[in-house]
C-alpha positions in Angstrom: 3.6 -28.3 -42.4 6.5 -26.2 -43.2 6.7 -23.9 -46.9 8.9 -25.7 -49.1 11.7 -22.4 -48.2 12.7 -24.8 -45.4 13.7 -27.8 -47.2 13.7 -31.4 -46.2 16.1 -33.1 -43.9 17.4 -36.2 -45.0 15.9 -39.7 -44.1 17.8 -41.8 -41.1 19.1 -44.5 -43.8 20.9 -41.8 -45.4 23.5 -42.1 -42.8 23.3 -45.5 -41.3 27.1 -46.1 -42.9 28.2 -42.9 -41.3 27.1 -44.0 -37.5 29.8 -43.7 -34.8 32.2 -41.8 -37.2 34.1 -38.8 -35.7 31.9 -36.4 -36.6 28.4 -38.2 -36.6 26.8 -39.9 -33.5 23.2 -40.6 -32.7 21.8 -39.1 -36.1 23.7 -35.9 -35.6 26.6 -34.1 -37.0 29.4 -33.0 -34.2 32.3 -30.6 -34.6 35.7 -32.3 -33.8 35.6 -30.2 -30.4 32.8 -30.1 -28.3 30.4 -26.7 -29.4 27.4 -24.9 -28.1 25.9 -22.8 -30.0 25.2 -20.4 -27.3 27.2 -21.0 -24.2 25.7 -20.1 -20.7 26.8 -16.5 -20.4 24.9 -15.6 -23.4 21.5 -16.4 -21.9 18.4 -16.2 -24.5 17.2 -13.2 -22.6 20.5 -11.3 -22.9 20.7 -11.8 -26.5 17.4 -10.8 -27.3 17.9 -7.4 -25.2 21.2 -6.6 -27.3 19.2 -7.8 -30.4 16.9 -4.8 -29.8 19.3 -2.1 -28.8 22.0 -2.7 -32.0 24.0 0.2 -32.6 22.8 2.9 -35.5 25.5 1.7 -37.9 24.5 -1.8 -37.3 23.1 -1.0 -40.6 24.8 1.6 -43.5 23.9 4.8 -43.3 23.9 5.3 -47.0 23.8 2.6 -50.0 27.1 0.5 -50.0 29.3 1.3 -53.3 29.0 -1.6 -55.8 28.9 -1.7 -59.3 27.0 -3.9 -62.0 28.5 -7.4 -62.0 28.8 -9.0 -65.7 30.7 -12.3 -66.7 31.8 -10.4 -70.0 34.0 -8.2 -67.4 36.3 -11.6 -67.3 39.1 -11.9 -68.7 40.8 -14.9 -70.4 44.1 -16.2 -68.7 43.0 -14.9 -65.2 41.7 -16.2 -61.6 38.6 -13.6 -62.2 36.6 -13.2 -58.7 33.8 -11.0 -58.1 32.5 -10.6 -54.4 28.4 -9.9 -53.8 28.6 -9.2 -50.4 28.6 -11.6 -47.3 29.9 -15.1 -48.3 28.5 -14.8 -52.0 31.1 -15.0 -54.8 31.8 -15.8 -58.2 35.0 -17.8 -59.4 36.3 -18.1 -63.0 39.5 -19.7 -64.3 40.3 -21.4 -67.7 36.7 -21.0 -68.9 35.5 -22.9 -65.9 33.3 -20.8 -63.4 32.2 -21.5 -60.0 29.5 -19.8 -57.9 29.5 -20.1 -53.7 26.7 -19.8 -51.4 24.3 -17.3 -53.9 21.9 -15.5 -52.3 20.1 -13.0 -54.2 16.5 -13.0 -53.1 17.3 -9.6 -50.7 16.9 -11.5 -47.4 18.7 -13.9 -45.0 15.7 -15.5 -43.7 12.7 -17.6 -44.7 10.6 -14.6 -43.0 10.7 -11.6 -45.8 11.5 -8.3 -44.1 14.1 -9.9 -41.7 17.6 -9.6 -42.6 17.1 -7.4 -45.4 20.2 -6.9 -47.8 21.9 -3.5 -47.3 21.0 -0.8 -50.0 23.6 -1.1 -52.8 24.2 -5.0 -52.6 21.3 -6.3 -54.1 21.6 -5.4 -57.5 23.0 -9.1 -58.6 20.5 -11.7 -59.9 20.6 -14.8 -61.4 20.0 -13.4 -65.2 23.1 -12.1 -65.1 24.3 -15.8 -65.4 24.3 -17.6 -68.5 25.6 -20.9 -67.0 27.5 -21.9 -63.9 29.3 -25.0 -64.2 29.6 -25.8 -60.3 27.5 -24.5 -57.6 29.3 -24.4 -54.1 27.0 -24.6 -51.0 29.0 -24.7 -48.0 26.3 -25.5 -45.8 22.2 -25.2 -45.1 21.7 -22.0 -43.1 19.6 -19.0 -45.1 22.2 -16.8 -45.7 24.5 -19.3 -47.6 21.1 -21.7 -49.1 18.8 -19.6 -50.6 15.6 -21.4 -52.1 14.7 -18.6 -54.2 17.8 -18.2 -56.0 18.4 -21.9 -56.2 15.2 -22.5 -57.8 16.3 -19.6 -60.7 19.7 -21.2 -61.3 19.0 -24.7 -61.0 18.4 -25.0 -65.0 21.7 -23.1 -65.4 23.8 -25.2 -62.9 25.9 -28.4 -64.5 27.2 -29.7 -61.4 26.1 -28.7 -57.4 29.0 -29.4 -54.8 27.8 -29.5 -51.0 28.1 -31.1 -47.8 26.8 -34.7 -46.8 23.3 -34.5 -46.3 22.3 -30.8 -47.9 21.1 -32.9 -50.9 18.2 -33.3 -49.4 17.0 -29.8 -49.6 18.1 -29.3 -53.4 16.0 -33.0 -54.3 12.9 -31.7 -52.2 13.0 -28.6 -54.5 13.3 -30.6 -57.8 16.7 -30.5 -58.5 17.7 -33.9 -60.2 20.1 -36.4 -57.6 22.4 -36.7 -60.8 23.4 -33.3 -60.3 24.5 -33.1 -56.7 27.7 -34.1 -55.2 28.1 -34.4 -51.2 31.1 -35.0 -49.6 32.1 -35.8 -46.0 34.8 -33.8 -44.2 38.4 -35.1 -45.8 36.8 -36.6 -48.9 37.9 -35.6 -52.1 36.1 -35.6 -55.5 37.7 -34.9 -58.9 35.2 -32.3 -60.4 37.1 -31.7 -63.7 40.4 -32.5 -65.5 42.3 -30.1 -63.6 40.0 -29.4 -60.4 40.1 -31.3 -57.1 37.9 -30.3 -54.0 38.4 -31.9 -50.7 35.7 -31.3 -48.0 37.6 -30.1 -44.7 35.9 -29.4 -41.2 34.5 -26.1 -39.8 33.5 -25.5 -36.2 29.5 -24.5 -36.7 26.1 -26.4 -36.8 23.3 -26.4 -39.5 19.5 -26.5 -39.7 17.1 -24.6 -41.3 13.7 -25.4 -39.2 13.6 -26.6 -35.1 15.9 -29.5 -35.6 19.8 -29.0 -35.9 23.0 -30.8 -37.0 21.0 -33.2 -39.8 23.0 -32.1 -42.3 27.0 -30.9 -42.3 28.7 -27.9 -43.0 32.1 -27.8 -44.5 35.0 -25.8 -45.8 36.7 -26.7 -49.0 39.9 -27.2 -50.9 40.1 -26.6 -54.2 43.3 -27.8 -56.4 42.8 -25.8 -59.9 45.5 -25.6 -62.2 48.1 -25.9 -59.8 46.6 -23.4 -57.7 45.3 -24.2 -53.8 42.3 -22.3 -53.1 40.7 -22.9 -49.4 37.0 -21.9 -49.7 36.1 -21.0 -46.0 32.5 -21.4 -44.2 30.9 -20.3 -41.2 33.0 -21.7 -38.3 34.8 -20.9 -34.6 38.6 -20.5 -34.3 39.7 -24.0 -33.7 42.8 -26.0 -34.4 40.9 -27.4 -37.3 42.7 -24.6 -39.8 46.1 -25.7 -39.0 45.2 -29.4 -39.3 43.9 -28.4 -43.0 47.0 -25.7 -43.6 49.8 -28.5 -42.5 48.3 -31.2 -44.6 47.0 -29.1 -47.8 48.8 -25.7 -47.3 50.5 -23.6 -48.2 47.4 -22.3 -50.0 47.1 -19.0 -52.6 43.7 -17.7 -51.6 42.0 -18.2 -48.5 38.3 -17.1 -48.3 37.7 -16.3 -44.7 34.7 -15.5 -42.3 34.9 -12.0 -41.1 31.2 -11.1 -39.4 28.3 -11.9 -37.5 30.5 -12.3 -34.7 29.3 -12.0 -31.2 30.2 -12.4 -27.2 26.9 -14.2 -27.4 28.1 -17.2 -29.6 31.8 -17.4 -29.8 32.3 -20.8 -30.7 30.4 -20.9 -33.5 32.2 -17.2 -35.3 35.3 -16.2 -35.4 36.1 -12.3 -33.8 38.4 -10.7 -37.0 41.7 -11.0 -35.0 40.8 -14.8 -35.1 40.4 -14.6 -38.7 43.7 -13.4 -39.0 45.0 -16.0 -37.0 42.9 -18.4 -39.4 44.9 -17.0 -42.4 48.0 -17.5 -40.8 47.5 -21.3 -40.0 46.5 -21.9 -43.3 49.5 -20.3 -44.4 47.9 -18.4 -47.0 49.2 -15.8 -49.5 46.4 -13.8 -49.7 43.6 -13.8 -47.2 39.7 -12.7 -48.5 37.5 -11.8 -45.8 33.8 -12.3 -46.6 30.6 -12.9 -44.4 30.2 -9.2 -43.8 28.6 -6.3 -45.9 25.7 -7.5 -46.7 23.7 -8.5 -43.9 23.1 -7.5 -40.4 23.1 -10.9 -38.7 24.6 -9.6 -35.2 25.2 -6.4 -33.4 28.4 -4.9 -34.1 28.5 -1.9 -36.7 28.3 -3.0 -40.0 32.3 -2.1 -41.0 33.7 -2.8 -37.8 34.8 -6.3 -39.3 37.0 -5.3 -42.0 38.5 -2.5 -40.0 39.1 -4.6 -37.0 40.6 -7.5 -39.8 42.8 -4.9 -41.5 44.3 -3.6 -38.3 45.3 -7.3 -37.1 46.7 -8.0 -40.4 49.1 -5.3 -40.4 52.4 -6.7 -41.1 51.4 -10.2 -41.6 52.7 -12.6 -44.1 49.6 -12.6 -46.4 48.1 -10.0 -48.5 44.3 -8.8 -48.0 41.8 -8.8 -51.0 38.4 -6.8 -50.5 36.9 -5.8 -53.6 34.1 -3.6 -54.4 31.0 -5.6 -54.5 30.4 -6.4 -58.2 33.8 -5.7 -59.9 35.5 -8.5 -61.5 39.0 -8.6 -60.2 41.9 -10.7 -61.7 43.4 -12.4 -58.3 46.7 -13.1 -60.3 47.6 -9.4 -60.7 46.9 -8.4 -56.7 44.2 -6.0 -57.3 44.7 -2.7 -56.0 42.6 -2.0 -52.8 40.0 0.9 -52.5 38.7 1.6 -48.7 35.2 1.9 -50.1 34.0 0.8 -46.5 35.1 4.0 -45.2 
């Protein structure tokens, strides 16, 4: 009944071994702390009214500064990093590359025209990648799992690592199960000789159609040639950041969501001040705020997230890295920061 872009939820038999575990009950995944997508004070009517009265600067008034991305700009013996806006980014270390949550179709929605990418942020396309060693998909929301992008990238991808259940969408779209690795929280997979990845909790939800939470949502801990990286995902603030920091930290680099928050859904996304606290909980040396700068999925000003984050992060124990979209930076050299969002 639905177009392929909606994907396909897993069969019930897929999760028989998970029934009544900590994060899976009665056929649905759940958070560690009781969580609602929209608390009572955020009624659908109030939310709809707010979305109809967004501030003028909810979308940038001129194109976002960006540079043309090229894998050829990567340097040997560097931890290469390029951010493509929102939660899409590229990592390369010791000639092994990783692409996280790529959304290159120009929209973060199944309906073309809704949640359109800001001007200047949609110059990246799948032709710019010859191959991808590992594709990481944190969860199945449209601003993280993009049907068009996945279909075009699939022939170039060696392995796909994702949260348990998300593989059902990928297989439905024609991707071989042999390519797909699914993890539940706290499970670890050795991806390469020098790359171990552990799935860790976030406080969020999932779903591409009418039914929520049939697939899992995860962050990931990467132990990579002696470095520790935290690949964050959509998450409300909760104790899990400290649990992860205590068990796996301190981290060298942590990618953390910093946008699309609202008083109408306070438990499933962090405000920037909470993102700063999450970075402290993780004991990270460097914080990289993402989940902003490409799509207007909430009602705040487009650059409010980074302005609030930087203000709250003053004099804290970590450094902040916010590169120009598309630019390849060596994270091991502390890239120079430009206030391009001003």
